[in-house]
N, C-alpha and C positions, 0 to 999 in steps of 0.2 A: 500418091506414092505409097508403097507398102514397106513397112519396116518390121522385121521379125526379131523377137527377143527370145533367147533360150531361157527356159524356165522349168521348174518342177511344180510350181503352185499357181501359175497364171498371174502372179502379182509382182514377183521379184526376179531379177536377172540372176541366172545361175552362174557360178564361178568357173565352171569347166564345160566347154562346148560338148565334148564327147559324152559326158555323163548325164546331161540334161535329158528329160523325157519328152518335153514339149517345146513347141514354138508358140508364142503369142504373137500373131500377126496383126499389126495395127495399120489401119488405113488412115493416112494423113492428107487432109485437103485444106489449103489456105492456112497452114500452121496448126490446125485443130485435128484431134483424133475423132474421126467420124465412124469408125467401126473397129471391132476386134474379133478375132477368131482364134480359138485354141486348136492347134494341129498336133497330131502325134509326130514324134521325131525319133528316128532310129538313132542308136548310140551304142556305147560300150555294152549296155544291157541287152542289145539285140544281136550281137555278133559273138559267135563262139570263136576261140582262138583259131587262127588259120595258119596253114603252112606258109612259110615265107614272111610272116610278120617280122618287122624289125623292132618291135616294141622294146625288146631288151637286147637287140643286136648291136652291131657296130655302126650302122648308118643312122642318120637323123630320123627321129620319129615322124611318121606321117607322110613320108615321101615315096615309099615302096608301092608296087602295083596293088597289093591287097588293101593298103590304106586308101589309095586313090579310089578304088572300087567302093569301099565303105563310105567314103566321103560323098561320092556321087549319090549313093542311096540316101544319105542324110540331107542332101541339098535339093533333091528332086522336088520335094514337097514345098519348098519356098522359092521355086524358080520365078515366081511372079513378084518377088520382093527385090528392092533396090539396095537394101542394107540389112545387116543383122547385128544385134546388140549382144555382147557377151562379157562376162567378167574375166574370161581367160580362154585361150585356145592354143592348140599346137600350131607351129609354123607351117606344117603341111596343110592343115585345114585352112589357115589364113590364105595361103597361096591358091588353093583350090577355089575358095570363094572369089578371089580376085579374078581368076581365070574364067569363071562363069558370069562375071559382071555384077557380083553382089559385094557391096562394100562392107568389110568387117569393121565393126566399131567396138573396140575394147574399152571398157569403162569401169570405174569403181562405183558409179551410181547404181544403187540396188533396185529402186522402184521403177518398174517398167514405164508407167505413164510419165513420170518425171523425166526419165531419160529420153523418151520419144519426143516430148515437148521441147526439151533442151536441144535435141538434134534439129528439130524442125525450125527452131529459132536461131540456129547457128551458134549455140553457146554450150554444146556438150563437150566436156573435157575428154578427149580421146586419149587413151593410155596405151600406146603400142608396146610398152615394156611388159604388158600383161600376157604377151604371146610367149610360148615356151617351146 
C-alpha cells in the first residue's frame, strides 16, 4: 500500500492541502514503512488566479470546474496511492480524492512516519472536522 502525506519539509504533515509543496509517499508492507519518495506537488503556488474561480464567490470553494481541473493536476502524481494524509483540506478536494479512489485522512498528528504507522496499525485518529 502507498500512503501520501502532504508536506513542506518531508517530515511533518502540512496543515493545508492546497498550500503544501510536496507529497512524501510511503510504501507500507506488513505494517512497516519499506520505502519513501518525495514528489513535487502542484498547489496554490503553482496556479495563477483563473477566470471563473469561486475562491471568493458565492459557491462553495473547490467545486467549480477550474478547481476540479487544478485538483486533477494535484492528484495525478499520487494516482498510485490508496490514501493521503493532511492536516486540513477543502471539501472540494476531499470529494475529488474520494472520486478517484484515494482515501483522505485528515489528522492532527504532525509526524509523517508516526501517522503512517498509526494508520497501518488501525489506530490513526481521523478528524473529518478538519475539512473546510
